[in-house]
C-alpha positions as CSV (number, residue, x, y, z in Angstrom):
1,M,0.0,0.0,0.1
2,K,1.0,3.6,-0.7
3,A,-0.3,6.9,0.0
4,E,-0.6,7.5,-3.9
5,M,-2.6,5.2,-6.3
6,T,-0.2,5.0,-9.4
7,A,0.0,2.7,-12.4
8,Q,3.1,1.5,-11.1
9,L,1.7,0.5,-7.8
10,V,-1.1,-1.5,-9.5
11,A,1.4,-3.1,-12.0
12,D,3.7,-4.1,-9.0
13,A,0.6,-5.6,-7.1
14,F,-0.4,-7.6,-10.2
15,V,3.2,-9.0,-10.9
16,M,3.4,-9.8,-7.1
17,A,0.2,-11.8,-7.3
18,I,1.3,-13.6,-10.5
19,W,4.7,-14.6,-8.8
20,R,3.1,-15.9,-5.7
21,R,0.1,-17.6,-7.2
22,G,1.4,-18.6,-10.7
23,K,0.1,-17.5,-13.9
24,P,-3.6,-18.1,-14.0
25,N,-5.5,-20.3,-16.7
26,A,-8.2,-17.7,-16.8
27,L,-8.7,-14.5,-14.8
28,L,-11.0,-11.7,-14.8
29,H,-9.8,-8.4,-13.4
30,H,-12.6,-5.9,-12.4
31,S,-11.9,-2.4,-11.5
32,D,-13.3,1.1,-11.7
33,Q,-12.1,3.3,-14.7
34,G,-9.2,4.8,-12.7
35,S,-6.3,6.1,-14.8
36,Q,-4.1,3.6,-13.0
37,Y,-6.0,0.6,-14.3
38,A,-6.5,2.2,-17.7
39,S,-2.9,3.1,-18.1
40,A,-1.3,1.4,-21.1
41,Q,1.3,0.0,-18.8
42,F,-1.3,-1.9,-16.9
43,Q,-3.5,-3.0,-19.6
44,K,-0.3,-4.3,-21.5
45,L,0.7,-6.2,-18.4
46,M,-2.8,-7.8,-18.1
47,A,-2.9,-8.7,-21.9
48,D,0.7,-10.4,-21.8
49,N,-0.7,-12.5,-19.0
50,G,-4.0,-13.4,-20.7
51,V,-6.1,-11.6,-18.2
52,D,-9.5,-10.3,-19.3
53,C,-10.2,-6.6,-18.2
54,S,-13.5,-5.5,-16.8
55,M,-14.4,-1.9,-15.7
56,S,-17.4,-0.7,-14.1
57,R,-19.4,1.8,-15.9
58,S,-18.8,5.5,-15.4
59,G,-20.6,6.9,-12.6
60,N,-21.9,3.6,-11.4
61,V,-20.7,3.3,-7.8
62,W,-22.6,0.1,-7.0
63,D,-20.4,-2.1,-9.3
64,N,-17.7,-2.3,-6.7
65,A,-19.7,-1.4,-3.4
66,A,-18.6,-4.5,-1.7
67,M,-14.8,-3.8,-2.4
68,E,-15.3,0.0,-1.6
69,S,-16.6,-0.9,1.8
70,F,-13.9,-3.4,2.5
71,F,-11.2,-0.9,1.5
72,S,-12.9,1.9,3.5
73,S,-12.8,-0.2,6.7
74,L,-9.3,-1.2,6.0
75,K,-8.1,2.4,5.8
76,T,-10.2,3.5,8.9
77,E,-9.5,0.6,11.2
78,R,-5.9,-0.6,10.2
79,I,-4.2,2.5,8.8
80,R,-5.6,5.5,10.3
81,R,-6.6,4.0,13.6
């Protein structure tokens, strides 16, 4: 985790997941339309590893509601205390 959400951060996390778990046979990566996920760097990394990209529709906060809630709790309870 870092204070800034950058394309390099999500790329590093993706590479770490592949390294730890192995290259998947089939994987769907769902995210919002943030610039870090839409970046050419991250999109190429996913394509090179055979990962399908799924992005929520613009302005549709309900697509990721469960994950947004989880990360809100994580930040509040574990990071900011």
